[in-house]
C-alpha positions in Angstrom: 0.0 0.0 0.0 2.9 2.4 0.9 4.7 1.7 -2.4 1.4 2.3 -4.4 1.0 5.7 -2.6 4.7 6.6 -3.1 4.8 5.8 -6.8 1.5 7.5 -7.5 2.2 10.6 -5.6 5.6 10.9 -7.2 4.1 10.5 -10.7 1.4 13.1 -10.1 3.9 15.5 -8.6 6.2 15.1 -11.7 3.2 16.0 -13.9 2.3 19.0 -11.7 5.8 20.4 -11.9 6.1 20.2 -15.7 6.3 23.5 -17.6 3.5 24.0 -20.1 5.8 23.5 -23.1 6.7 20.0 -22.0 3.2 18.8 -22.6 3.8 19.1 -26.3 7.0 17.0 -26.2 7.2 13.3 -27.1 6.7 10.8 -24.3 8.2 7.3 -24.0 5.0 5.9 -25.5 5.3 5.7 -29.3 3.0 8.1 -31.0 2.0 9.9 -27.8 2.9 13.3 -26.6 3.3 14.0 -22.9 -0.2 15.5 -22.8 -1.6 12.2 -24.2 0.2 10.2 -21.5 -1.2 12.5 -18.8 -4.7 12.0 -20.3 -4.1 8.3 -20.1 -3.2 8.7 -16.4 -6.5 10.3 -15.7 -8.2 7.2 -17.2 -6.0 4.9 -15.2 -7.0 6.8 -12.0 -10.6 6.3 -12.9 -10.0 2.6 -13.4 -8.5 2.4 -9.9 -11.5 4.1 -8.4 -13.9 1.8 -10.3 -12.0 -1.4 -9.4 -11.8 -0.5 -5.7 -15.6 -0.2 -5.5 -16.2 -3.4 -7.6 -16.2 -6.1 -4.9 -16.0 -9.8 -5.8 -17.2 -12.8 -3.7 -15.3 -15.5 -5.5 -11.7 -16.7 -5.1 -8.9 -14.8 -6.8 -8.1 -15.9 -10.3 -4.9 -13.8 -10.7 -2.3 -12.1 -8.5 0.0 -9.1 -8.9 2.1 -11.1 -11.5 -0.5 -13.1 -13.4 -2.6 -9.9 -13.6 -0.5 -8.9 -16.6 -0.9 -10.4 -20.0 2.1 -10.7 -22.2 1.4 -9.3 -25.7 3.1 -10.5 -28.8 3.7 -7.0 -30.1 3.6 -3.4 -28.7 0.3 -1.5 -29.1 -0.1 0.1 -32.5 -2.5 2.8 -31.5 -5.3 1.3 -33.5 -7.2 0.1 -30.4 -10.3 2.3 -30.1 -9.4 3.6 -26.6 -5.7 4.2 -27.5 -6.8 6.1 -30.6 -9.2 8.2 -28.5 -6.6 9.3 -26.0 -4.9 11.9 -28.2 -8.2 13.5 -29.2 -9.3 13.7 -25.5 -5.9 15.2 -24.6 -6.2 17.8 -27.3 -9.7 18.7 -26.2 -8.3 19.9 -22.8 -6.6 22.8 -24.6 -4.4 24.3 -21.9 -2.2 22.0 -19.8 -3.6 23.5 -16.6 -6.9 21.7 -17.2 -5.1 18.3 -17.6 -3.1 19.0 -14.4 -6.3 19.9 -12.6 -8.2 16.8 -13.7 -5.3 14.5 -12.9 -4.9 16.1 -9.5 -8.6 15.8 -8.8 -9.2 12.3 -9.9 -5.8 11.1 -9.0 -6.0 12.3 -5.4 -9.3 10.5 -5.0 -7.8 7.3 -6.3 -4.9 7.7 -3.9 -7.3 8.2 -1.0 -9.4 5.2 -2.0 -6.4 3.0 -2.1 -5.2 4.1 1.3 -8.7 3.3 2.8 -9.1 0.0 1.1 -8.7 -3.4 2.8 -5.7 -5.2 1.2 -7.3 -8.6 1.8 -10.6 -7.6 0.1 -11.3 -9.1 -3.3 -12.2 -6.9 -6.3 -13.0 -7.6 -10.0 -11.4 -6.0 -13.0 -10.6 -7.1 -16.6 -12.7 -10.2 -16.1 -10.5 -11.3 -13.3 -10.6 -11.4 -9.5 -7.7 -10.5 -7.2 -7.1 -9.0 -3.8 -6.8 -5.3 -3.4 -3.2 -5.7 -2.2 -2.3 -7.6 -5.4 -4.1 -5.1 -7.5 -2.2 -2.1 -5.9 1.1 -4.0 -6.2 0.4 -4.5 -9.9 0.0 -0.7 -10.2 3.3 0.0 -8.7 4.8 -1.5 -11.9 2.3 0.5 -14.0 3.0 3.8 -12.3 6.8 3.2 -12.4 6.8 2.5 -16.2 4.5 5.5 -16.9 6.8 7.7 -14.8 9.7 6.5 -17.0 7.5 7.2 -20.1 6.7 10.7 -18.8 10.3 11.7 -18.4 11.8 9.9 -21.4 12.6 13.1 -23.2 12.6 15.4 -20.2 16.0 15.3 -18.6 15.2 17.9 -16.0 12.0 16.1 -14.7 12.0 14.2 -11.4 12.9 10.5 -11.5 10.7 7.8 -9.9 11.5 7.0 -6.3 14.3 4.4 -5.9 12.1 2.2 -3.7 9.3 1.9 -6.4 11.8 1.3 -9.2 13.2 -1.6 -7.1 9.8 -3.0 -6.5 8.8 -2.6 -10.1 12.0 -4.4 -11.2 11.2 -7.3 -8.8 7.7 -7.6 -10.3 9.1 -7.6 -13.8 11.5 -10.3 -12.8 8.7 -12.4 -11.5 6.8 -12.0 -14.7 9.9 -12.9 -16.7 10.6 -15.9 -14.4 14.2 -14.9 -13.9 16.3 -12.1 -12.6 18.0 -9.4 -14.7 21.8 -9.2 -14.4 23.1 -7.4 -11.3 24.9 -5.0 -13.6 21.6 -3.6 -14.7 20.2 -0.6 -12.7 16.6 -0.9 -11.8 15.8 1.8 -14.4 17.7 0.0 -17.1 16.1 -3.4 -16.3 12.6 -1.8 -16.7 13.5 0.1 -19.9 15.2 -2.8 -21.6 12.9 -5.5 -20.1 9.8 -3.8 -21.5 11.3 -2.7 -24.8 11.5 0.9 -24.0 15.2 0.9 -24.8 17.2 -1.5 -27.0 20.0 -3.2 -25.1 23.6 -2.5 -25.9 25.8 -5.3 -27.1 27.3 -5.6 -23.6 23.9 -5.7 -22.0 22.7 -8.3 -24.5 25.6 -10.5 -23.6 24.9 -10.1 -19.9 21.3 -11.0 -20.4 22.2 -14.4 -21.8 19.1 -16.6 -22.4 16.8 -13.9 -21.1 17.5 -11.7 -24.1 15.5 -14.1 -26.2 12.4 -13.5 -24.0 12.5 -9.7 -24.4 10.8 -7.4 -24.7 8.0 -8.2 -22.2 5.1 -6.3 -23.6 2.6 -5.9 -20.7 -1.1 -5.6 -21.4 
């Protein structure tokens, strides 16, 4: 629960501190500007709120690791919701309205998570899992989105070290093996999810794991 709050607060703070001009810069998501990513975060916050008030009375079917589907290819932007995001983001006009909406809905999602019972079961994406596992899954989500946000913004705040370490551990469980110790947590996440191509030295260090990468999470 603490890592969820830490990662989400850091991400929202990074958005709040961005100059207006940065909203028009590319993000780490192919085809999306920073403003598009921020709009996506608003929808993610809505999803958290919806899930936390969608109780389930059956046994969990997934946990924080199996919650994620591994996709064969990165998103192309042709999915209807993905294609809608840039239009929604543009409709906000000025960055201040995106900031306001993310702060408003995002703060509510953070409060709801803090008040939730970690052992309670909730339903989302046709699956059932505990609140604790759901929020653990989102530590990985927020960490990757934070890296997406600052991909081309060298002066923006980095994700907290604790949440990067937790996100790396989650990705290693998804991969079924650890990344080399020579990889920083940030590099493990970027290379592991295809956000950066490994160098020749990194590819050698990855060994058999290189053949499994990238891990496209959906």
